[in-house]
C-alpha positions as CSV (number, residue, x, y, z in Angstrom):
1,M,-24.4,-67.1,36.9
2,K,-23.6,-63.7,34.9
3,K,-26.5,-61.8,33.5
4,I,-26.1,-61.2,29.6
5,V,-26.8,-57.8,28.7
6,L,-27.1,-56.3,25.0
7,K,-25.2,-53.4,24.2
8,K,-26.1,-51.3,20.9
9,S,-23.5,-50.7,18.5
10,S,-22.9,-49.5,14.8
11,A,-22.7,-51.4,11.9
12,E,-19.2,-50.0,11.5
13,E,-18.1,-51.4,15.1
14,A,-19.9,-54.7,14.1
15,A,-17.5,-54.8,11.1
16,K,-14.4,-54.1,13.0
17,P,-12.2,-57.1,13.8
18,Q,-12.6,-58.0,17.5
19,K,-9.4,-59.5,18.6
20,N,-6.5,-58.8,21.4
21,Y,-3.8,-56.4,20.2
22,K,-0.2,-57.6,19.9
23,I,0.9,-54.4,21.2
24,R,-0.1,-53.1,24.9
25,Y,-1.1,-49.7,23.6
26,A,-2.4,-48.4,27.3
27,D,1.1,-49.5,28.7
28,E,3.1,-48.1,26.1
29,L,1.5,-44.6,25.8
30,N,0.3,-41.7,28.0
31,A,-3.3,-40.7,27.8
32,A,-3.2,-38.2,25.4
33,Q,-1.1,-40.2,22.9
34,L,-3.4,-43.0,23.5
35,E,-6.4,-40.8,22.5
36,A,-4.4,-40.1,19.3
37,V,-3.6,-43.7,18.2
38,M,-7.1,-44.8,18.8
39,H,-8.7,-42.1,16.8
40,D,-10.0,-44.1,14.1
41,T,-12.1,-42.1,11.4
42,G,-12.7,-38.5,10.3
43,A,-10.4,-35.8,10.8
44,A,-8.1,-35.1,13.6
45,L,-5.4,-32.6,14.6
46,I,-2.7,-33.6,16.9
47,V,-1.3,-30.5,18.6
48,A,2.2,-32.1,19.6
49,G,4.3,-29.6,21.8
50,A,8.0,-29.8,21.4
51,G,9.4,-33.3,22.8
52,T,6.1,-34.8,23.3
53,G,6.7,-38.0,21.4
54,K,4.7,-37.2,18.1
55,T,6.8,-39.4,15.8
56,R,6.1,-42.1,18.3
57,T,2.4,-41.6,18.4
58,L,2.0,-41.7,14.6
59,V,4.3,-45.0,14.2
60,Y,1.7,-46.6,17.0
61,R,-1.2,-45.3,15.3
62,V,-0.2,-46.8,12.0
63,A,0.6,-50.1,14.1
64,R,-2.8,-50.0,15.5
65,L,-5.0,-49.4,12.5
66,I,-3.1,-52.5,10.9
67,E,-3.8,-54.6,13.9
68,D,-7.5,-53.5,13.5
69,G,-7.5,-54.8,9.9
70,V,-6.9,-51.7,7.8
71,A,-5.1,-52.7,4.9
72,P,-1.4,-51.4,4.9
73,E,-1.5,-50.1,1.2
74,S,-4.1,-47.7,2.4
75,I,-2.4,-45.8,4.6
76,L,-0.4,-42.8,3.4
77,I,1.9,-40.8,5.7
78,L,3.5,-37.7,4.2
79,T,6.4,-35.9,5.8
80,F,8.9,-33.2,5.0
81,T,12.2,-35.4,4.9
82,R,12.6,-38.8,3.2
83,K,14.4,-39.7,6.4
84,S,11.4,-39.1,8.5
85,A,9.1,-41.4,6.4
86,S,11.7,-43.9,6.4
87,E,12.1,-43.8,10.1
88,M,8.5,-44.1,10.9
89,L,7.9,-47.1,8.9
90,R,11.1,-48.8,10.0
91,R,9.7,-48.5,13.6
92,A,6.3,-49.5,12.6
93,A,7.3,-52.4,11.2
94,H,9.5,-53.5,14.0
95,L,6.4,-53.5,16.1
96,L,4.3,-55.6,13.7
97,D,7.1,-57.9,12.5
98,G,7.4,-56.3,8.9
99,R,3.5,-56.0,8.4
100,C,4.1,-52.4,7.4
101,E,6.0,-52.7,4.3
102,A,3.1,-52.0,2.3
103,V,2.4,-48.3,4.1
104,S,3.2,-45.7,1.6
105,G,5.3,-42.9,2.9
106,G,7.4,-40.0,1.7
107,T,7.7,-36.2,1.1
108,F,5.0,-34.2,-0.5
109,H,7.3,-33.8,-3.4
110,S,8.5,-37.5,-3.7
111,F,4.8,-38.5,-3.5
112,A,3.9,-36.1,-6.2
113,H,6.5,-36.9,-8.4
114,S,6.0,-40.7,-8.4
115,L,2.5,-39.8,-9.4
116,L,3.2,-37.6,-12.1
117,R,5.7,-40.3,-13.7
118,R,3.1,-42.9,-13.9
119,S,0.3,-40.6,-15.2
120,P,1.9,-39.8,-19.0
121,R,-1.4,-39.3,-20.2
122,H,-2.3,-36.6,-18.0
123,L,1.0,-35.1,-18.5
124,E,0.4,-34.8,-22.2
125,A,-2.8,-32.9,-21.5
126,L,-0.5,-30.3,-19.8
127,G,1.9,-29.8,-22.6
128,F,4.4,-32.4,-21.6
129,N,5.6,-35.2,-23.9
130,G,5.2,-38.0,-21.3
131,S,8.6,-37.9,-19.6
132,F,10.4,-34.7,-18.0
133,S,13.6,-34.0,-16.0
134,V,13.4,-32.2,-12.6
135,L,15.3,-28.5,-12.1
136,D,16.7,-28.2,-9.0
137,Q,17.0,-24.9,-7.7
138,S,20.1,-23.5,-9.2
139,D,19.3,-24.9,-12.9
140,A,15.9,-23.2,-12.6
141,E,17.6,-19.9,-11.9
142,D,19.7,-20.5,-14.6
143,V,16.7,-20.7,-16.9
144,V,15.1,-17.8,-15.6
145,N,18.4,-15.8,-16.2
146,L,18.8,-16.9,-19.9
147,L,15.1,-15.8,-20.5
148,R,15.7,-12.9,-18.2
149,A,17.9,-11.5,-21.1
150,Q,15.1,-11.2,-23.6
151,I,12.9,-9.1,-21.0
152,A,15.4,-6.9,-19.0
153,G,17.3,-5.5,-21.8
154,G,14.4,-3.4,-23.1
155,S,13.2,-2.7,-19.4
156,E,16.5,-1.4,-18.4
157,K,17.0,0.8,-21.1
158,A,13.7,2.3,-21.1
159,D,14.8,5.3,-19.1
160,K,18.6,5.4,-19.1
161,N,18.4,8.5,-16.9
162,S,16.6,6.7,-14.1
163,K,17.9,4.3,-11.5
164,R,15.3,1.5,-12.1
165,R,16.9,-1.9,-12.1
166,F,15.5,-4.9,-13.1
167,P,15.4,-8.1,-10.5
168,R,18.4,-10.6,-10.8
169,K,17.5,-14.4,-11.5
170,Q,17.5,-15.3,-7.8
171,A,14.8,-12.8,-6.8
172,L,12.8,-13.7,-10.2
173,F,13.0,-17.2,-9.1
174,D,12.2,-16.6,-5.6
175,I,9.0,-14.4,-6.9
176,F,7.8,-17.5,-9.2
177,S,8.4,-20.0,-6.6
178,T,6.5,-17.7,-3.8
179,S,3.6,-17.5,-6.1
180,A,3.4,-21.3,-6.7
181,N,3.5,-22.2,-3.3
182,C,1.3,-19.7,-1.7
183,V,-1.1,-19.7,-4.4
184,K,-0.9,-16.1,-5.4
185,T,-0.4,-14.0,-8.7
186,V,2.9,-13.0,-9.5
187,A,1.6,-9.1,-9.2
188,S,0.7,-9.6,-5.7
189,V,3.7,-11.1,-4.5
190,V,5.9,-8.2,-6.3
191,K,3.5,-5.8,-4.5
192,A,3.9,-7.3,-1.0
193,E,7.5,-8.5,-1.1
194,Y,9.3,-6.8,-3.7
195,P,7.7,-3.4,-4.1
196,Q,10.9,-2.1,-5.1
197,Y,10.5,-3.8,-8.5
198,E,6.6,-2.8,-8.8
199,Q,7.0,-0.8,-12.0
200,E,8.5,-4.0,-13.6
201,T,5.5,-5.9,-12.8
202,P,4.3,-6.4,-16.4
203,A,7.9,-7.7,-17.6
204,I,7.9,-9.9,-14.6
205,E,4.6,-11.5,-15.7
206,Q,5.7,-11.7,-19.2
207,L,9.1,-13.3,-18.1
208,H,6.9,-15.6,-16.0
209,G,4.9,-16.7,-18.9
210,L,8.2,-17.2,-21.1
211,Y,9.8,-19.4,-18.0
212,V,6.2,-21.9,-18.1
213,G,6.5,-22.3,-21.8
214,Y,10.2,-22.9,-21.8
215,K,9.9,-25.7,-19.2
216,R,6.9,-27.3,-21.2
217,R,8.9,-27.2,-24.5
218,H,11.7,-29.0,-23.1
219,N,10.2,-31.4,-20.9
220,L,11.3,-29.8,-17.4
221,M,9.6,-29.1,-14.3
222,D,11.0,-27.4,-11.2
223,Y,10.6,-28.2,-7.5
224,D,7.4,-26.4,-7.4
225,D,5.9,-27.6,-10.4
226,L,5.7,-31.1,-8.8
227,L,3.1,-29.9,-6.7
228,T,1.2,-27.5,-8.8
229,H,1.0,-30.0,-11.5
230,F,-0.3,-32.9,-9.5
231,L,-2.7,-30.5,-7.7
232,S,-3.9,-29.5,-11.4
233,I,-4.2,-33.1,-12.4
234,I,-6.1,-34.4,-9.8
235,R,-8.5,-31.5,-9.7
236,S,-9.0,-31.7,-13.5
237,A,-9.5,-35.8,-13.8
238,P,-12.1,-36.9,-11.4
239,E,-11.2,-40.3,-12.4
240,M,-7.7,-40.2,-10.7
241,K,-8.8,-38.4,-7.8
242,R,-11.3,-41.0,-7.0
243,D,-8.9,-43.7,-7.3
244,L,-6.4,-41.9,-5.3
245,Q,-9.1,-41.4,-2.6
246,Q,-10.1,-44.8,-2.4
247,R,-6.7,-46.3,-2.5
248,Y,-5.3,-43.8,0.5
249,R,-8.1,-44.5,3.1
250,Y,-5.9,-43.1,5.9
251,I,-3.6,-40.1,5.5
252,M,-1.4,-38.7,8.0
253,V,0.7,-35.7,7.7
254,D,3.6,-34.8,9.9
255,E,4.9,-31.0,11.0
256,Y,1.5,-29.8,9.5
257,Q,2.8,-26.2,10.6
258,D,5.2,-26.5,7.9
259,T,2.8,-27.1,4.8
260,N,2.4,-24.2,2.2
261,Q,-0.8,-23.6,0.8
262,L,-0.3,-25.9,-2.2
263,Q,0.5,-29.0,0.1
264,H,-2.6,-27.9,2.3
265,D,-4.8,-28.0,-1.0
266,I,-3.4,-31.3,-1.8
267,V,-4.2,-32.9,1.5
268,L,-8.0,-31.6,1.3
269,E,-8.2,-33.1,-2.2
270,L,-6.9,-36.4,-1.1
271,G,-8.8,-36.7,2.0
272,G,-12.0,-36.1,-0.2
273,Y,-15.2,-37.6,1.1
274,H,-13.9,-39.9,3.8
275,E,-12.0,-36.8,5.5
276,N,-9.6,-39.7,7.3
277,V,-6.8,-37.0,7.7
278,M,-4.8,-36.7,11.0
279,A,-2.4,-33.8,10.8
280,V,0.2,-33.7,13.5
281,G,2.1,-30.3,14.3
282,D,3.1,-27.5,16.9
283,D,1.9,-24.3,15.8
284,A,4.6,-22.7,18.4
285,Q,7.2,-24.4,15.9
286,S,6.1,-22.8,12.7
287,I,9.5,-21.3,11.7
288,Y,9.4,-21.8,7.6
289,S,7.5,-18.8,6.2
290,F,10.5,-17.9,3.9
291,R,9.9,-21.2,2.3
292,G,6.2,-20.5,2.2
293,A,5.1,-22.4,5.1
294,N,1.6,-20.7,5.9
295,F,1.3,-20.7,9.9
296,E,-2.8,-20.7,9.4
297,N,-2.7,-23.9,7.7
298,I,-2.4,-25.7,11.4
299,M,-4.6,-22.9,12.8
300,H,-7.5,-23.3,10.5
301,F,-7.2,-27.3,9.7
302,P,-10.2,-28.1,12.0
303,D,-12.4,-25.8,9.8
304,S,-11.3,-27.5,7.0
305,F,-13.6,-30.6,7.6
306,R,-17.1,-31.6,8.8
307,H,-15.8,-32.8,12.0
308,C,-12.4,-32.5,13.5
309,A,-11.0,-33.8,16.7
310,V,-8.1,-31.8,18.5
311,I,-5.7,-33.6,20.7
312,K,-2.8,-31.9,22.7
313,L,0.3,-33.6,23.5
314,E,1.6,-31.8,26.5
315,E,4.3,-34.3,28.4
316,N,7.6,-33.5,27.4
317,F,10.2,-36.4,27.3
318,R,13.0,-34.0,26.7
319,S,13.6,-31.2,29.2
320,T,13.7,-30.6,32.5
321,Q,10.7,-28.7,34.1
322,P,12.8,-25.7,35.0
323,I,13.6,-25.4,31.0
324,L,9.8,-26.2,30.3
325,S,8.6,-23.3,32.8
326,L,10.6,-20.7,30.6
327,T,9.8,-21.9,27.5
328,N,5.9,-22.1,28.2
329,E,6.3,-18.2,29.5
330,I,8.0,-17.3,26.2
331,I,5.3,-18.8,23.8
332,S,2.6,-17.7,26.1
333,R,3.1,-14.2,25.1
334,A,2.5,-15.1,21.5
335,A,-0.5,-13.0,19.9
336,F,-2.1,-16.2,18.7
337,G,-1.7,-20.0,18.8
338,Y,-3.1,-23.2,20.6
339,Q,-2.8,-22.7,24.4
340,K,-0.9,-25.4,25.8
341,E,1.3,-26.2,28.9
342,L,3.9,-28.4,28.5
343,Y,5.5,-30.4,31.7
344,S,8.0,-33.1,32.4
345,R,8.5,-35.9,34.7
346,K,12.4,-35.6,34.2
347,S,14.1,-34.7,37.2
348,G,16.5,-31.6,37.4
349,S,16.6,-28.3,39.2
350,T,19.0,-26.3,37.2
351,M,17.5,-23.1,36.4
352,P,17.9,-21.7,32.6
353,A,20.6,-18.7,32.9
354,I,20.2,-15.4,31.2
355,I,23.4,-13.9,31.2
356,R,24.8,-10.4,29.9
357,T,28.1,-9.6,29.1
358,D,29.8,-6.2,28.2
359,N,30.8,-7.1,24.5
360,E,30.9,-9.5,21.9
361,Q,34.3,-11.0,22.7
362,E,33.3,-11.6,26.7
363,Q,30.5,-13.8,25.3
364,S,32.7,-15.9,23.3
365,Q,35.1,-16.3,26.2
366,L,32.2,-16.9,28.6
367,I,31.1,-19.7,26.4
368,V,34.7,-21.2,26.0
369,Q,35.0,-21.3,29.8
370,Q,31.5,-23.0,30.4
371,V,31.9,-25.4,27.7
372,L,35.4,-26.4,29.3
373,E,33.7,-26.8,32.8
374,L,30.9,-28.8,31.5
375,R,33.7,-31.2,29.9
376,E,35.2,-31.9,33.1
377,Q,32.0,-32.5,34.6
378,G,31.7,-35.3,31.8
379,V,29.3,-33.7,29.4
380,P,30.5,-34.9,26.2
381,L,31.2,-32.3,23.6
382,D,28.6,-33.6,21.4
383,E,26.1,-33.4,23.7
384,I,26.8,-29.3,23.6
385,A,25.4,-27.2,21.1
386,V,25.4,-23.4,20.6
387,L,22.5,-21.9,18.6
388,V,22.6,-19.0,16.4
389,R,19.9,-17.0,14.8
390,S,22.1,-16.3,11.8
391,G,25.3,-18.0,10.6
392,F,27.6,-14.6,10.8
393,H,26.7,-14.4,14.6
394,S,29.2,-17.2,15.6
395,F,32.3,-15.6,13.8
396,D,34.1,-14.4,16.9
397,L,33.0,-17.4,19.0
398,E,34.7,-19.6,16.4
399,L,37.9,-17.8,17.0
400,E,37.7,-18.2,20.6
401,L,37.1,-22.0,20.4
402,N,40.3,-22.4,17.9
403,R,42.2,-20.5,20.5
404,A,41.2,-23.0,23.3
405,N,41.7,-26.2,20.9
406,I,37.9,-27.3,21.3
407,P,36.8,-28.9,18.1
408,Y,33.4,-27.8,16.5
409,Q,31.6,-28.2,13.5
410,K,29.1,-25.8,12.1
411,F,26.0,-26.4,10.2
412,G,23.6,-24.2,8.3
413,G,22.1,-26.6,5.6
414,F,24.6,-26.7,3.0
415,K,23.5,-29.1,0.1
416,F,25.9,-31.5,-1.2
417,V,24.4,-31.3,-4.7
418,E,24.7,-27.2,-4.9
419,T,28.7,-27.7,-5.5
420,A,29.9,-26.9,-9.0
421,H,31.5,-30.2,-9.4
422,I,28.4,-32.4,-8.5
423,K,26.2,-30.3,-10.5
424,D,28.4,-30.8,-13.6
425,I,28.3,-34.4,-13.2
426,I,24.6,-34.5,-12.6
427,A,24.0,-32.2,-15.8
428,H,25.9,-35.3,-17.9
429,L,23.4,-37.7,-16.5
430,R,20.4,-35.4,-16.9
431,V,21.4,-35.2,-20.7
432,V,21.5,-39.1,-20.8
433,A,17.9,-39.3,-19.1
434,N,16.4,-36.7,-21.1
435,P,18.4,-35.7,-24.4
436,K,16.6,-32.3,-24.9
437,D,17.6,-30.9,-21.5
438,A,18.9,-27.5,-22.8
439,V,19.8,-26.3,-19.3
440,S,22.2,-29.4,-18.9
441,W,23.6,-29.2,-22.4
442,N,24.7,-25.7,-22.1
443,R,26.5,-26.7,-18.8
444,I,28.5,-29.6,-20.1
445,L,29.4,-28.0,-23.5
446,L,31.0,-24.9,-21.7
447,L,33.1,-27.5,-19.7
448,L,34.8,-28.2,-23.1
449,E,38.1,-26.2,-24.0
450,G,37.4,-24.0,-27.1
451,V,33.5,-24.3,-26.5
452,G,31.8,-20.7,-25.7
453,P,28.2,-19.7,-25.4
454,R,27.6,-19.1,-29.1
455,T,28.8,-22.6,-29.9
456,A,26.9,-24.2,-27.3
457,A,23.9,-22.4,-28.4
458,K,24.2,-23.8,-32.3
459,I,24.7,-27.2,-31.1
460,I,21.6,-27.0,-28.7
461,D,19.6,-25.8,-31.4
462,A,20.3,-28.5,-33.4
463,I,19.8,-31.0,-30.7
464,T,16.6,-29.3,-29.8
465,D,15.0,-29.6,-33.5
466,G,16.4,-33.2,-33.9
467,T,19.2,-32.6,-36.5
468,V,21.8,-33.7,-33.9
469,T,21.2,-37.0,-31.6
470,L,23.2,-38.7,-29.5
471,D,23.6,-41.5,-32.2
472,N,24.3,-39.2,-34.9
473,A,27.0,-36.8,-33.4
474,H,28.6,-36.5,-36.7
475,N,26.1,-34.3,-37.7
476,V,27.7,-31.7,-35.5
477,G,30.2,-31.1,-38.3
478,S,27.8,-29.7,-40.6
479,I,26.8,-27.0,-37.9
480,I,30.2,-26.1,-36.3
481,K,33.9,-27.0,-36.7
482,S,33.7,-30.1,-34.6
483,D,36.7,-30.9,-32.4
484,E,37.7,-34.2,-30.7
485,N,36.4,-32.9,-27.3
486,I,32.9,-32.7,-28.5
487,R,33.0,-36.1,-30.3
488,V,34.4,-37.9,-27.2
489,L,31.5,-36.1,-25.2
490,F,29.0,-37.4,-27.5
491,S,30.6,-40.9,-27.6
492,V,30.4,-41.2,-23.6
493,L,26.9,-40.0,-23.3
494,A,25.8,-42.3,-26.2
495,K,27.7,-45.2,-24.3
496,A,25.6,-44.4,-21.0
497,A,22.1,-43.9,-22.8
498,A,22.5,-47.7,-24.3
499,Q,23.1,-49.2,-20.8
500,T,20.4,-47.1,-18.6
501,Q,20.1,-50.2,-16.1
502,N,23.9,-49.9,-14.8
503,V,23.4,-46.5,-13.0
504,G,26.6,-47.1,-11.0
505,E,28.9,-47.8,-13.9
506,I,27.3,-45.0,-16.0
507,A,28.4,-42.6,-13.2
508,W,32.1,-44.0,-13.1
509,Q,32.4,-43.5,-16.6
510,I,31.1,-39.8,-16.7
511,I,33.3,-39.3,-13.4
512,E,36.5,-40.7,-15.4
513,F,35.6,-38.0,-18.4
514,Y,34.9,-35.4,-16.1
515,R,38.2,-35.9,-14.0
516,P,40.6,-33.9,-16.5
517,L,38.1,-31.5,-16.9
518,M,37.7,-31.0,-13.1
519,K,41.7,-30.6,-12.8
520,K,41.9,-27.9,-15.3
521,K,38.6,-26.0,-14.1
522,Y,39.4,-26.2,-10.2
523,D,42.5,-25.1,-8.2
524,D,41.2,-27.2,-5.0
525,Y,40.7,-30.1,-7.6
526,K,41.8,-32.8,-4.9
527,K,39.6,-31.8,-2.4
528,R,36.7,-31.8,-4.7
529,L,37.6,-35.3,-5.9
530,K,36.4,-36.6,-2.7
531,D,32.9,-35.4,-3.3
532,V,33.1,-37.1,-6.8
533,E,33.9,-40.2,-5.6
534,T,31.2,-40.1,-2.8
535,F,28.6,-39.2,-5.7
536,G,29.9,-42.4,-7.6
537,G,29.3,-44.5,-4.6
538,I,25.9,-43.1,-4.0
539,A,25.0,-43.6,-7.7
540,E,25.6,-47.4,-7.5
541,R,22.6,-47.7,-5.2
542,Y,20.4,-46.9,-7.7
543,R,18.5,-49.2,-10.3
544,S,17.4,-46.1,-12.7
545,I,19.1,-43.0,-13.8
546,N,15.4,-41.4,-13.3
547,S,15.2,-42.4,-9.7
548,L,18.9,-41.2,-8.8
549,L,17.8,-37.8,-10.3
550,S,14.7,-37.5,-9.1
551,D,16.4,-37.9,-5.5
552,M,19.1,-35.3,-6.1
553,A,16.6,-32.8,-7.0
554,I,14.2,-33.7,-4.5
555,D,15.8,-34.8,-1.6
556,P,19.3,-34.1,-2.0
557,P,22.1,-35.2,0.5
558,V,22.5,-32.6,3.2
559,E,25.2,-31.8,5.2
560,S,23.0,-31.0,8.5
561,V,23.6,-32.0,12.0
562,E,21.4,-34.7,12.1
563,D,23.2,-36.7,8.9
564,V,26.6,-35.9,10.3
565,A,25.4,-37.2,13.8
566,A,24.3,-40.2,11.9
567,T,27.3,-41.4,10.6
568,G,28.4,-42.6,13.7
569,K,31.8,-40.6,14.2
570,D,33.9,-41.4,16.9
571,D,35.4,-37.9,17.5
572,E,33.8,-35.7,19.7
573,F,32.7,-32.0,18.5
574,L,30.8,-29.2,19.8
575,T,27.9,-28.2,17.3
576,I,27.2,-24.5,16.0
577,S,24.4,-24.5,14.3
578,T,21.7,-22.1,13.0
579,I,18.0,-22.5,14.6
580,H,16.5,-23.8,11.3
581,S,19.1,-26.6,10.9
582,A,18.8,-27.8,14.7
583,K,14.6,-28.0,14.4
584,G,14.0,-31.5,15.8
585,L,17.2,-32.2,17.5
586,E,18.4,-32.1,21.3
587,W,21.4,-31.4,23.4
588,N,22.1,-31.7,27.1
589,T,23.3,-28.3,27.2
590,V,22.5,-25.4,24.9
591,F,23.7,-22.0,24.6
592,L,21.4,-19.8,22.6
593,I,23.9,-16.4,22.0
594,W,23.1,-12.8,20.9
595,A,19.7,-12.7,22.5
596,L,20.0,-8.9,22.1
597,D,16.9,-7.0,20.5
598,G,18.0,-6.0,17.0
599,R,20.0,-9.2,16.4
600,F,17.4,-11.7,17.9
601,P,14.9,-10.5,16.7
602,P,16.7,-8.8,13.9
603,V,15.8,-5.2,13.0
604,R,14.4,-6.3,9.7
605,S,11.5,-8.3,11.7
606,F,10.2,-5.2,13.4
607,D,8.1,-4.2,10.5
608,T,5.1,-6.5,11.1
609,P,3.4,-8.3,13.7
610,D,3.5,-11.8,11.7
611,T,7.5,-11.6,11.2
612,I,7.8,-10.7,15.0
613,E,5.6,-13.8,16.0
614,E,7.8,-15.8,13.7
615,E,10.9,-14.7,15.3
616,R,9.3,-15.4,18.8
617,R,8.3,-19.0,17.6
618,L,12.0,-19.5,16.4
619,F,13.4,-18.3,19.8
620,Y,11.2,-20.8,21.5
621,V,12.6,-23.5,19.3
622,A,16.0,-23.0,20.3
623,C,15.2,-22.9,23.8
624,T,13.2,-26.2,23.6
625,R,16.6,-28.1,22.1
626,A,17.9,-28.2,25.9
627,K,17.6,-31.2,27.8
628,E,19.4,-30.1,31.2
629,R,21.0,-26.9,30.8
630,L,20.0,-23.9,29.0
631,F,22.5,-20.6,28.7
632,I,21.0,-17.6,26.9
633,T,23.5,-14.8,26.4
634,H,23.3,-11.2,25.1
635,P,26.4,-8.6,24.9
636,I,25.5,-5.1,25.4
637,N,26.5,-1.7,23.6
638,I,26.5,-3.1,20.1
639,F,26.7,-0.7,17.4
640,D,24.4,-2.4,14.2
641,R,25.7,-0.9,11.1
642,E,22.4,-1.6,9.2
643,S,20.2,0.3,11.2
644,G,22.8,2.9,12.6
645,M,21.5,1.9,16.2
646,V,23.6,1.0,19.5
647,L,21.9,-1.9,20.8
648,G,21.8,-2.8,24.5
649,K,18.5,-4.5,25.3
650,V,17.9,-7.7,26.0
651,S,15.5,-9.5,23.1
652,R,12.1,-8.8,24.1
653,F,11.1,-12.5,24.0
654,I,12.8,-12.8,27.4
655,E,12.7,-9.2,28.5
656,G,10.8,-9.1,32.0
657,I,11.0,-13.0,32.5
658,P,10.5,-13.5,36.5
659,D,13.6,-14.6,38.9
660,S,11.6,-17.5,39.6
661,L,11.9,-18.9,36.0
662,A,15.5,-17.8,35.4
663,D,18.9,-17.0,37.2
664,Y,20.5,-14.0,36.0
665,F,24.1,-13.0,35.7
666,Q,26.6,-10.5,34.8
667,V,30.0,-11.4,33.6
668,T,32.7,-9.5,35.9
669,Q,36.4,-10.0,34.9
670,E,38.7,-11.4,37.9
671,E,42.3,-11.4,37.9
672,E,43.6,-15.0,38.4
């Protein structure tokens, strides 16, 4: 007979459901993953090295929490792309037969946007009239430019004999955006990043004030406002913050190394008193400081909570050990970061190759030759990638690929919605959703023949003060000499506004109205027509104009490697991609070209230790995309026009790599 022994437990453990798990977690996960999945309450940082299964870990933790009785609606997953959130929820639902459908997931911006939409009272306190439209970056820059004219004129004329110049709209918007994302003053951003404009700081600050006021008057928010206003509301409205903290008892944040200061502050506010926040990320893959990402967020995450578990995922499921041994060496030279040693159980003995060529053309010819040989060995073209630090680094290679008839596609994050013709259509829809959207009115009015900036300004002023509305377009005649084009435009928009539930039909009505305008405006009308038709198809998937416009502004379709690969094309193509666009992806064989000091890292990054360290992490990210073969090439004797220097030294990131970690080659030409 077995002896009964009493084991002391806590009230929390007593309340926890005791049952057998449907999923055999210990069989599905390695020890580190299992520890992360079984982490219950309190903060945790999962330092997930490249290819170590961080998404799998998050998915299984969601499933485990639900199996332990946690309500799905109390779990919130924050990611950096909507696609990532959807994929996690899909996989979790598959594990538990759909029981994860109530889990909330999305990007920081989409999460903030949805809550702002549901908080009209708090929006009014911020100066907004209940609803608002979201400006994409291009439109926000146009607003800045409109206001810039009021400030720049006096500033630029202040001293006609000097060479002082007021910043252009892109630089101004970058200053304002950096100020918001990094929670810094406009003056400090100008001083640190735009010292050439420091004398103009008072005028830039004045312009920033005008920009903020303009958006409030016209019920507009830019991308950054979604986070700043959301954070402002939860800090100023204790009852809303309390409701959010009670609703979302378990918060998981993916890619924490990419968060900016605003996002970090939002996470801390949502975590609140329960501190059930799990952050997953890799400090070695923090490469987005140009977007405001703050490397220190992941480094200091444990210090932000009373108690925080730190768990490292180090088993890599992507690459062979020779590739990992090289990448471990590269990142071990970093000045700071979490120490980790990636290892793999994958078989493979091919050493990474570091290859020196005499010039750029030889580098391109070498890659073409290697690609053809790999193809003969059975490696598909779509399992081969050439990664570049900057888009222009591949121009010579593209010529050689064309000569050899090797099909390729190049990626660098081009946005579908940034094309002028798609922006024209979106502007029409934004006016339907927000008839006082002055930026969109200006864009669509200027499309009409015979309507110039002055005429457009008069009409917009009348719309702003309520003299003219979509329903009383005849009043336009009392302001300007109205013509048929303006009457037709108002008629189309009024009809659309009257049937806001049928988004697809509205979009196609606007497209039909826009076709002849597009034909007159663009010589390559037929090429653009395909994009317009694609947009019409996308619009048919939506039930409201606001949700369509929000997605276009917050999470637009992007022509990236991942998106194209997901379409299931039958044709094979070699991939040429910037490293930033390739993050998160993998290929059997990777060529990293231009590993030349002065090109990678570029000369402009030599100024500060922080920029050099980010370049090192970028180099590391490129190398960890390779599964079985890694080629690193560097031409020598290259004249750099920007610095006036002759570049001939291998990148400092792999300088002195021992022979035990890589094979070194020098290209020589042989007569066939």
